[in-house]
FIPA-601785 format. One record per residue (C-alpha): x negated, y, z negated; residue number from 1. Coordinates in Angstrom, 1 decimal. Example, Ala and Ser with C-alpha at 12.3 -4.5 7.8 and 13.67 -1.06 7.14 Angstrom:
2
<atom east="-12.3" north="-4.5" up="-7.8" seq="1"/>
<atom east="-13.7" north="-1.1" up="-7.1" seq="2"/>
//
This chain:
288
<atom east="0.0" north="0.0" up="0.0" seq="1"/>
<atom east="-3.0" north="2.6" up="-0.8" seq="2"/>
<atom east="-4.3" north="1.8" up="2.5" seq="3"/>
<atom east="-1.0" north="2.4" up="4.3" seq="4"/>
<atom east="-0.7" north="5.7" up="2.2" seq="5"/>
<atom east="-4.1" north="7.2" up="3.4" seq="6"/>
<atom east="-3.3" north="6.2" up="7.1" seq="7"/>
<atom east="-0.1" north="8.0" up="6.9" seq="8"/>
<atom east="-1.8" north="10.7" up="5.3" seq="9"/>
<atom east="-4.8" north="10.9" up="8.0" seq="10"/>
<atom east="-1.9" north="10.6" up="10.7" seq="11"/>
<atom east="-0.1" north="13.6" up="9.1" seq="12"/>
<atom east="-3.4" north="15.8" up="8.7" seq="13"/>
<atom east="-4.2" north="15.3" up="12.3" seq="14"/>
<atom east="-0.6" north="16.5" up="13.6" seq="15"/>
<atom east="-1.0" north="19.3" up="16.4" seq="16"/>
<atom east="-0.4" north="21.9" up="13.6" seq="17"/>
<atom east="-2.9" north="24.7" up="12.9" seq="18"/>
<atom east="-3.6" north="27.9" up="10.8" seq="19"/>
<atom east="-4.9" north="30.6" up="12.6" seq="20"/>
<atom east="-7.4" north="33.5" up="11.2" seq="21"/>
<atom east="-8.8" north="36.2" up="12.9" seq="22"/>
<atom east="-11.9" north="33.9" up="14.5" seq="23"/>
<atom east="-10.4" north="30.6" up="14.6" seq="24"/>
<atom east="-8.0" north="28.2" up="13.9" seq="25"/>
<atom east="-8.3" north="25.3" up="11.6" seq="26"/>
<atom east="-6.8" north="22.2" up="12.0" seq="27"/>
<atom east="-5.7" north="20.4" up="9.0" seq="28"/>
<atom east="-8.6" north="17.7" up="9.6" seq="29"/>
<atom east="-11.1" north="20.5" up="9.3" seq="30"/>
<atom east="-11.4" north="20.9" up="12.9" seq="31"/>
<atom east="-12.2" north="24.5" up="14.0" seq="32"/>
<atom east="-10.4" north="25.5" up="17.3" seq="33"/>
<atom east="-11.2" north="28.7" up="19.1" seq="34"/>
<atom east="-8.4" north="31.7" up="18.7" seq="35"/>
<atom east="-6.6" north="31.8" up="22.0" seq="36"/>
<atom east="-7.0" north="35.1" up="23.9" seq="37"/>
<atom east="-4.2" north="33.6" up="26.3" seq="38"/>
<atom east="-1.2" north="31.3" up="25.6" seq="39"/>
<atom east="0.9" north="29.8" up="28.5" seq="40"/>
<atom east="3.6" north="27.5" up="28.2" seq="41"/>
<atom east="2.5" north="24.3" up="30.0" seq="42"/>
<atom east="0.5" north="23.1" up="33.1" seq="43"/>
<atom east="2.9" north="24.0" up="35.9" seq="44"/>
<atom east="0.9" north="27.0" up="37.1" seq="45"/>
<atom east="-2.8" north="27.5" up="37.5" seq="46"/>
<atom east="-4.6" north="29.3" up="34.8" seq="47"/>
<atom east="-6.7" north="32.4" up="35.1" seq="48"/>
<atom east="-9.4" north="32.9" up="32.4" seq="49"/>
<atom east="-12.3" north="35.1" up="31.6" seq="50"/>
<atom east="-15.7" north="34.3" up="30.8" seq="51"/>
<atom east="-15.6" north="33.8" up="27.2" seq="52"/>
<atom east="-12.0" north="33.6" up="26.9" seq="53"/>
<atom east="-9.6" north="30.9" up="25.4" seq="54"/>
<atom east="-6.4" north="29.8" up="26.9" seq="55"/>
<atom east="-4.1" north="27.6" up="24.9" seq="56"/>
<atom east="-1.3" north="25.5" up="26.9" seq="57"/>
<atom east="1.3" north="25.4" up="24.3" seq="58"/>
<atom east="3.1" north="22.1" up="25.3" seq="59"/>
<atom east="-0.2" north="20.1" up="25.3" seq="60"/>
<atom east="-1.7" north="22.1" up="22.4" seq="61"/>
<atom east="-4.9" north="22.0" up="24.6" seq="62"/>
<atom east="-7.5" north="24.8" up="24.4" seq="63"/>
<atom east="-9.7" north="25.9" up="27.4" seq="64"/>
<atom east="-12.8" north="28.2" up="26.9" seq="65"/>
<atom east="-14.9" north="29.4" up="29.8" seq="66"/>
<atom east="-18.7" north="28.9" up="28.1" seq="67"/>
<atom east="-20.9" north="28.9" up="31.2" seq="68"/>
<atom east="-21.7" north="29.1" up="34.6" seq="69"/>
<atom east="-24.2" north="26.5" up="34.9" seq="70"/>
<atom east="-25.3" north="27.2" up="38.6" seq="71"/>
<atom east="-25.0" north="30.4" up="40.0" seq="72"/>
<atom east="-23.4" north="30.9" up="43.8" seq="73"/>
<atom east="-25.6" north="31.7" up="47.0" seq="74"/>
<atom east="-25.2" north="35.4" up="47.9" seq="75"/>
<atom east="-23.6" north="36.3" up="50.9" seq="76"/>
<atom east="-25.9" north="36.5" up="54.0" seq="77"/>
<atom east="-28.5" north="34.1" up="52.1" seq="78"/>
<atom east="-29.3" north="30.8" up="53.4" seq="79"/>
<atom east="-28.6" north="28.0" up="50.8" seq="80"/>
<atom east="-28.4" north="24.2" up="51.1" seq="81"/>
<atom east="-24.7" north="24.2" up="49.5" seq="82"/>
<atom east="-23.5" north="27.6" up="50.7" seq="83"/>
<atom east="-21.6" north="29.2" up="47.9" seq="84"/>
<atom east="-21.4" north="26.3" up="45.3" seq="85"/>
<atom east="-20.9" north="27.3" up="41.7" seq="86"/>
<atom east="-20.8" north="25.0" up="38.7" seq="87"/>
<atom east="-19.3" north="26.3" up="35.5" seq="88"/>
<atom east="-18.8" north="24.5" up="31.9" seq="89"/>
<atom east="-15.4" north="24.9" up="29.9" seq="90"/>
<atom east="-15.1" north="23.9" up="26.5" seq="91"/>
<atom east="-11.8" north="21.6" up="25.7" seq="92"/>
<atom east="-10.6" north="21.2" up="22.2" seq="93"/>
<atom east="-7.4" north="19.1" up="21.2" seq="94"/>
<atom east="-6.6" north="18.8" up="17.7" seq="95"/>
<atom east="-7.5" north="15.6" up="16.2" seq="96"/>
<atom east="-10.0" north="14.7" up="18.9" seq="97"/>
<atom east="-13.0" north="17.0" up="18.6" seq="98"/>
<atom east="-14.2" north="19.1" up="21.2" seq="99"/>
<atom east="-15.2" north="18.0" up="24.9" seq="100"/>
<atom east="-17.0" north="19.7" up="28.1" seq="101"/>
<atom east="-16.1" north="19.5" up="31.4" seq="102"/>
<atom east="-18.1" north="21.0" up="34.4" seq="103"/>
<atom east="-15.8" north="21.7" up="37.7" seq="104"/>
<atom east="-17.8" north="22.4" up="40.8" seq="105"/>
<atom east="-16.6" north="24.9" up="43.5" seq="106"/>
<atom east="-17.9" north="25.1" up="47.0" seq="107"/>
<atom east="-16.2" north="27.0" up="49.8" seq="108"/>
<atom east="-16.6" north="24.4" up="52.4" seq="109"/>
<atom east="-14.7" north="22.0" up="50.6" seq="110"/>
<atom east="-10.9" north="22.0" up="49.7" seq="111"/>
<atom east="-10.6" north="21.9" up="45.7" seq="112"/>
<atom east="-8.9" north="19.0" up="44.3" seq="113"/>
<atom east="-9.8" north="16.5" up="47.6" seq="114"/>
<atom east="-13.3" north="16.4" up="46.7" seq="115"/>
<atom east="-13.5" north="13.9" up="43.7" seq="116"/>
<atom east="-17.0" north="14.9" up="42.6" seq="117"/>
<atom east="-16.1" north="18.6" up="42.3" seq="118"/>
<atom east="-13.2" north="17.9" up="39.9" seq="119"/>
<atom east="-14.1" north="17.0" up="36.4" seq="120"/>
<atom east="-12.2" north="14.8" up="33.8" seq="121"/>
<atom east="-11.6" north="14.4" up="29.7" seq="122"/>
<atom east="-9.0" north="13.4" up="27.6" seq="123"/>
<atom east="-6.5" north="12.4" up="30.2" seq="124"/>
<atom east="-6.7" north="15.5" up="32.1" seq="125"/>
<atom east="-8.3" north="16.5" up="35.3" seq="126"/>
<atom east="-10.0" north="19.9" up="35.6" seq="127"/>
<atom east="-10.4" north="21.6" up="39.4" seq="128"/>
<atom east="-12.1" north="24.9" up="39.7" seq="129"/>
<atom east="-9.9" north="27.2" up="42.5" seq="130"/>
<atom east="-11.8" north="30.5" up="42.3" seq="131"/>
<atom east="-14.8" north="32.1" up="40.7" seq="132"/>
<atom east="-15.1" north="35.7" up="41.1" seq="133"/>
<atom east="-17.0" north="37.9" up="41.7" seq="134"/>
<atom east="-18.7" north="36.3" up="44.7" seq="135"/>
<atom east="-22.6" north="37.7" up="44.7" seq="136"/>
<atom east="-24.2" north="39.6" up="46.9" seq="137"/>
<atom east="-27.7" north="41.0" up="47.4" seq="138"/>
<atom east="-26.9" north="44.5" up="46.2" seq="139"/>
<atom east="-25.0" north="43.7" up="43.1" seq="140"/>
<atom east="-26.2" north="41.6" up="39.9" seq="141"/>
<atom east="-23.5" north="40.4" up="37.8" seq="142"/>
<atom east="-23.6" north="39.3" up="34.4" seq="143"/>
<atom east="-22.0" north="36.1" up="32.8" seq="144"/>
<atom east="-19.3" north="38.7" up="31.5" seq="145"/>
<atom east="-18.1" north="39.6" up="34.9" seq="146"/>
<atom east="-16.9" north="36.2" up="36.0" seq="147"/>
<atom east="-13.4" north="35.1" up="35.8" seq="148"/>
<atom east="-12.1" north="31.8" up="37.2" seq="149"/>
<atom east="-8.8" north="30.2" up="37.9" seq="150"/>
<atom east="-8.2" north="26.3" up="37.1" seq="151"/>
<atom east="-5.6" north="23.6" up="38.1" seq="152"/>
<atom east="-5.4" north="21.1" up="35.5" seq="153"/>
<atom east="-3.6" north="17.6" up="35.9" seq="154"/>
<atom east="-2.9" north="14.9" up="33.7" seq="155"/>
<atom east="-3.9" north="11.6" up="34.7" seq="156"/>
<atom east="-3.6" north="9.4" up="31.7" seq="157"/>
<atom east="-2.5" north="9.4" up="27.9" seq="158"/>
<atom east="-5.2" north="11.4" up="26.4" seq="159"/>
<atom east="-7.9" north="8.8" up="25.9" seq="160"/>
<atom east="-11.6" north="10.3" up="26.0" seq="161"/>
<atom east="-12.8" north="8.3" up="29.1" seq="162"/>
<atom east="-14.0" north="9.9" up="32.1" seq="163"/>
<atom east="-13.6" north="8.2" up="35.6" seq="164"/>
<atom east="-16.3" north="7.0" up="37.8" seq="165"/>
<atom east="-16.6" north="9.4" up="41.1" seq="166"/>
<atom east="-16.9" north="7.9" up="44.3" seq="167"/>
<atom east="-19.4" north="10.2" up="46.3" seq="168"/>
<atom east="-20.9" north="9.8" up="49.7" seq="169"/>
<atom east="-23.5" north="12.8" up="48.3" seq="170"/>
<atom east="-27.0" north="11.4" up="48.7" seq="171"/>
<atom east="-28.2" north="10.4" up="45.1" seq="172"/>
<atom east="-30.9" north="13.4" up="44.7" seq="173"/>
<atom east="-28.5" north="16.1" up="45.3" seq="174"/>
<atom east="-26.5" north="14.5" up="41.8" seq="175"/>
<atom east="-29.6" north="15.3" up="39.7" seq="176"/>
<atom east="-29.4" north="17.9" up="37.3" seq="177"/>
<atom east="-31.1" north="17.5" up="33.9" seq="178"/>
<atom east="-33.5" north="14.7" up="32.7" seq="179"/>
<atom east="-31.7" north="11.6" up="31.0" seq="180"/>
<atom east="-32.7" north="8.1" up="30.3" seq="181"/>
<atom east="-30.3" north="5.6" up="30.3" seq="182"/>
<atom east="-30.8" north="2.9" up="27.7" seq="183"/>
<atom east="-28.2" north="0.4" up="27.8" seq="184"/>
<atom east="-25.1" north="-0.4" up="29.1" seq="185"/>
<atom east="-21.9" north="-2.3" up="27.7" seq="186"/>
<atom east="-18.4" north="-3.0" up="29.2" seq="187"/>
<atom east="-15.3" north="-3.5" up="27.5" seq="188"/>
<atom east="-12.3" north="-4.3" up="29.9" seq="189"/>
<atom east="-12.7" north="-1.7" up="32.6" seq="190"/>
<atom east="-14.7" north="0.8" up="30.3" seq="191"/>
<atom east="-18.4" north="1.0" up="30.7" seq="192"/>
<atom east="-20.2" north="2.6" up="27.6" seq="193"/>
<atom east="-23.7" north="3.9" up="28.4" seq="194"/>
<atom east="-26.3" north="4.9" up="25.6" seq="195"/>
<atom east="-28.4" north="7.7" up="26.7" seq="196"/>
<atom east="-31.4" north="9.7" up="25.4" seq="197"/>
<atom east="-32.6" north="13.2" up="26.5" seq="198"/>
<atom east="-33.6" north="16.2" up="24.8" seq="199"/>
<atom east="-31.7" north="18.7" up="22.5" seq="200"/>
<atom east="-30.4" north="18.5" up="19.3" seq="201"/>
<atom east="-28.1" north="21.7" up="18.6" seq="202"/>
<atom east="-25.8" north="22.3" up="21.7" seq="203"/>
<atom east="-23.5" north="20.6" up="24.6" seq="204"/>
<atom east="-24.2" north="18.3" up="26.9" seq="205"/>
<atom east="-21.7" north="17.1" up="30.0" seq="206"/>
<atom east="-22.0" north="13.6" up="31.7" seq="207"/>
<atom east="-20.4" north="12.6" up="35.0" seq="208"/>
<atom east="-21.2" north="9.0" up="36.5" seq="209"/>
<atom east="-21.0" north="8.7" up="40.3" seq="210"/>
<atom east="-20.6" north="5.8" up="42.4" seq="211"/>
<atom east="-22.0" north="5.2" up="46.1" seq="212"/>
<atom east="-18.9" north="3.1" up="47.1" seq="213"/>
<atom east="-20.4" north="0.4" up="48.7" seq="214"/>
<atom east="-21.7" north="-3.4" up="47.9" seq="215"/>
<atom east="-25.0" north="-5.4" up="48.6" seq="216"/>
<atom east="-24.6" north="-8.7" up="49.7" seq="217"/>
<atom east="-26.1" north="-10.6" up="47.1" seq="218"/>
<atom east="-24.4" north="-12.8" up="44.8" seq="219"/>
<atom east="-22.9" north="-11.7" up="42.7" seq="220"/>
<atom east="-22.7" north="-8.5" up="44.7" seq="221"/>
<atom east="-24.4" north="-5.3" up="43.3" seq="222"/>
<atom east="-23.6" north="-1.6" up="43.6" seq="223"/>
<atom east="-25.4" north="1.6" up="42.6" seq="224"/>
<atom east="-24.4" north="4.2" up="39.8" seq="225"/>
<atom east="-26.0" north="7.5" up="39.1" seq="226"/>
<atom east="-25.6" north="9.5" up="35.9" seq="227"/>
<atom east="-25.8" north="13.1" up="35.8" seq="228"/>
<atom east="-26.6" north="15.1" up="33.0" seq="229"/>
<atom east="-25.9" north="18.9" up="32.4" seq="230"/>
<atom east="-27.7" north="20.7" up="29.7" seq="231"/>
<atom east="-25.3" north="23.4" up="28.7" seq="232"/>
<atom east="-27.7" north="25.8" up="27.0" seq="233"/>
<atom east="-29.0" north="23.3" up="24.0" seq="234"/>
<atom east="-32.8" north="24.3" up="24.2" seq="235"/>
<atom east="-33.5" north="22.3" up="20.8" seq="236"/>
<atom east="-36.8" north="19.9" up="21.4" seq="237"/>
<atom east="-35.1" north="16.9" up="19.5" seq="238"/>
<atom east="-34.9" north="13.8" up="21.5" seq="239"/>
<atom east="-31.5" north="12.4" up="20.8" seq="240"/>
<atom east="-29.4" north="9.5" up="21.8" seq="241"/>
<atom east="-25.8" north="9.5" up="22.2" seq="242"/>
<atom east="-22.9" north="7.5" up="24.4" seq="243"/>
<atom east="-20.6" north="8.2" up="27.2" seq="244"/>
<atom east="-17.8" north="6.0" up="28.5" seq="245"/>
<atom east="-16.5" north="5.7" up="31.8" seq="246"/>
<atom east="-13.4" north="4.3" up="33.6" seq="247"/>
<atom east="-15.0" north="1.9" up="36.2" seq="248"/>
<atom east="-11.4" north="0.4" up="37.1" seq="249"/>
<atom east="-11.8" north="1.5" up="40.8" seq="250"/>
<atom east="-15.0" north="-0.4" up="41.6" seq="251"/>
<atom east="-13.0" north="-3.5" up="41.0" seq="252"/>
<atom east="-9.9" north="-2.3" up="43.0" seq="253"/>
<atom east="-12.2" north="-1.7" up="46.1" seq="254"/>
<atom east="-14.0" north="-4.9" up="45.7" seq="255"/>
<atom east="-10.9" north="-6.7" up="45.5" seq="256"/>
<atom east="-9.6" north="-4.8" up="48.4" seq="257"/>
<atom east="-12.6" north="-5.7" up="50.6" seq="258"/>
<atom east="-13.1" north="-9.4" up="49.3" seq="259"/>
<atom east="-9.7" north="-10.8" up="48.7" seq="260"/>
<atom east="-10.0" north="-11.1" up="44.8" seq="261"/>
<atom east="-12.2" north="-10.3" up="41.9" seq="262"/>
<atom east="-15.6" north="-11.8" up="41.1" seq="263"/>
<atom east="-18.4" north="-10.7" up="39.0" seq="264"/>
<atom east="-20.3" north="-7.4" up="40.2" seq="265"/>
<atom east="-23.6" north="-6.2" up="39.4" seq="266"/>
<atom east="-23.9" north="-2.2" up="38.6" seq="267"/>
<atom east="-27.1" north="-0.6" up="38.9" seq="268"/>
<atom east="-27.3" north="2.3" up="36.7" seq="269"/>
<atom east="-29.8" north="5.1" up="37.4" seq="270"/>
<atom east="-30.8" north="7.9" up="35.2" seq="271"/>
<atom east="-32.8" north="10.8" up="36.2" seq="272"/>
<atom east="-35.2" north="10.7" up="39.2" seq="273"/>
<atom east="-37.5" north="13.6" up="40.9" seq="274"/>
<atom east="-37.7" north="12.1" up="44.0" seq="275"/>
<atom east="-36.3" north="8.2" up="44.6" seq="276"/>
<atom east="-33.9" north="6.5" up="42.4" seq="277"/>
<atom east="-36.3" north="4.6" up="39.9" seq="278"/>
<atom east="-35.7" north="3.5" up="36.5" seq="279"/>
<atom east="-32.2" north="1.6" up="36.3" seq="280"/>
<atom east="-30.4" north="-1.0" up="33.8" seq="281"/>
<atom east="-28.0" north="-3.5" up="35.3" seq="282"/>
<atom east="-25.0" north="-4.8" up="33.8" seq="283"/>
<atom east="-22.5" north="-7.4" up="34.9" seq="284"/>
<atom east="-18.9" north="-6.3" up="35.4" seq="285"/>
<atom east="-16.4" north="-9.3" up="35.4" seq="286"/>
<atom east="-12.9" north="-7.8" up="36.5" seq="287"/>
<atom east="-9.8" north="-9.2" up="36.2" seq="288"/>
//
């Protein structure tokens, strides 16, 4: 009975109720939530947000804070490999779950929402960057505070913090951002959990798992995945170890469509590299 009472008290504590002060909102569980600058009712409309601002989506009890522009855009009249591409970072708070970070990308030559590796995911929501202003030119220098963004947010599951694997045809070298070592991988059901290490210790980091959607003809067949690590301004020098989890069901579904059923698949997971893919771990995936 005492155990049940403790569980009930914890559930009540973590209901989406907050008490707000001037600087932050405090979840009854002790989770600090940002004070919203803008409140919207639901996810029906796209969300406009300025750098440093927080938007609260009331029906979802979802807080979105614009925290970083991690990759500046190539100015007009300048030749760049990814013309006009920009990467951003948003802190996502959901009472009872703790903070997460998403890093959606915008690229004028691609249609937002239809390029999977530009959309980011967490806790059952998708985050697509539709617009980032101002667009730089050679005559103006813009500070981070000058930026504003328009986000499209969708619901893709029931709120579990598991990001999905992202199929991409981009060359693996273009997916590399910040150093990371992939140490171990385990699979439970259709979820791949990676243990990774990298520098840091006092700031936020984001991870994406990309998949080159092709199978190499061995037995079992093999396929390659590439982990992207983004350091969101953490300049501490400790060497930390953490984990990230990814839904890999799409790999099994594409295998079944091509081979007529399920069988073992060897997943080769690569970490950071400078020139050519190097160190990797291999994990056997046995979908059903």
